[in-house]
PLY file of the C-alpha trace (Angstrom):
ply
format ascii 1.0
element vertex 83
property float x
property float y
property float z
element edge 82
property int vertex1
property int vertex2
end_header
13.22 -18.91 -6.51
14.00 -15.57 -8.13
15.81 -13.02 -5.98
13.86 -9.78 -5.68
15.61 -6.57 -6.63
15.31 -3.79 -4.03
12.36 -2.00 -5.65
10.56 -4.04 -8.31
7.21 -2.80 -9.54
4.04 -4.30 -8.03
3.12 -5.63 -11.47
6.49 -7.37 -11.82
6.17 -8.89 -8.35
2.62 -10.09 -9.07
3.84 -11.74 -12.28
6.69 -13.47 -10.42
4.23 -14.77 -7.81
1.74 -15.99 -10.44
4.53 -17.83 -12.29
5.75 -19.41 -9.05
9.18 -17.80 -9.30
8.80 -16.28 -5.84
6.26 -16.97 -3.10
3.88 -14.34 -1.80
5.18 -15.14 1.70
8.76 -14.37 0.60
7.64 -11.04 -0.86
5.70 -10.10 2.29
8.58 -11.17 4.53
10.93 -8.98 2.49
8.54 -6.02 2.69
8.06 -6.45 6.44
11.84 -6.48 6.92
12.15 -3.27 4.92
9.33 -1.69 6.94
11.01 -2.69 10.19
14.28 -1.15 9.01
12.73 2.15 7.91
9.58 2.71 9.98
11.32 4.51 12.86
12.94 7.04 10.52
10.02 7.44 8.12
7.09 6.88 10.47
4.96 6.26 7.37
2.43 3.87 8.91
0.25 4.10 12.01
-0.47 0.36 11.96
1.19 -2.60 10.24
-0.64 -5.93 10.44
2.29 -8.29 9.92
0.34 -11.38 10.97
-2.51 -10.47 8.63
-0.09 -9.82 5.78
1.58 -13.20 6.24
-1.80 -14.96 6.47
-2.92 -13.30 3.24
0.34 -14.27 1.56
-0.20 -17.87 2.64
-3.74 -17.78 1.14
-2.32 -16.44 -2.13
0.38 -19.12 -2.21
-2.22 -21.84 -1.51
-4.49 -20.47 -4.25
-1.64 -20.55 -6.75
-0.71 -24.12 -5.78
-4.39 -25.13 -6.26
-4.69 -23.07 -9.48
-7.47 -20.91 -8.01
-8.07 -17.56 -9.72
-6.45 -14.91 -7.52
-9.46 -12.63 -8.05
-11.29 -15.03 -5.70
-8.77 -14.59 -2.86
-9.74 -12.00 -0.27
-6.87 -9.57 0.37
-7.72 -7.04 3.08
-5.76 -3.84 3.72
-2.74 -4.67 5.84
-1.36 -1.27 6.75
-2.73 2.16 7.55
-0.74 5.10 6.28
-0.62 8.29 8.29
-1.86 11.04 5.97
0 1
1 2
2 3
3 4
4 5
5 6
6 7
7 8
8 9
9 10
10 11
11 12
12 13
13 14
14 15
15 16
16 17
17 18
18 19
19 20
20 21
21 22
22 23
23 24
24 25
25 26
26 27
27 28
28 29
29 30
30 31
31 32
32 33
33 34
34 35
35 36
36 37
37 38
38 39
39 40
40 41
41 42
42 43
43 44
44 45
45 46
46 47
47 48
48 49
49 50
50 51
51 52
52 53
53 54
54 55
55 56
56 57
57 58
58 59
59 60
60 61
61 62
62 63
63 64
64 65
65 66
66 67
67 68
68 69
69 70
70 71
71 72
72 73
73 74
74 75
75 76
76 77
77 78
78 79
79 80
80 81
81 82
């Protein structure tokens, strides 16, 4: 698997996931770790649905393994940002 740089673009990450170079679960796990490390200082989100994010990542990974078009995978909002 490809190691993610600290701040790759969303497009680059999506391409890595589609090519199977990194799993969606690994990306989400990395993002959740970063959120956990910075949320107290930044207080950027009022709600983070970690379980929902991981479940969605697992659906994406399963779709890729089954060669299902990712446009058919439901991906709900997983965090609410405090405006």
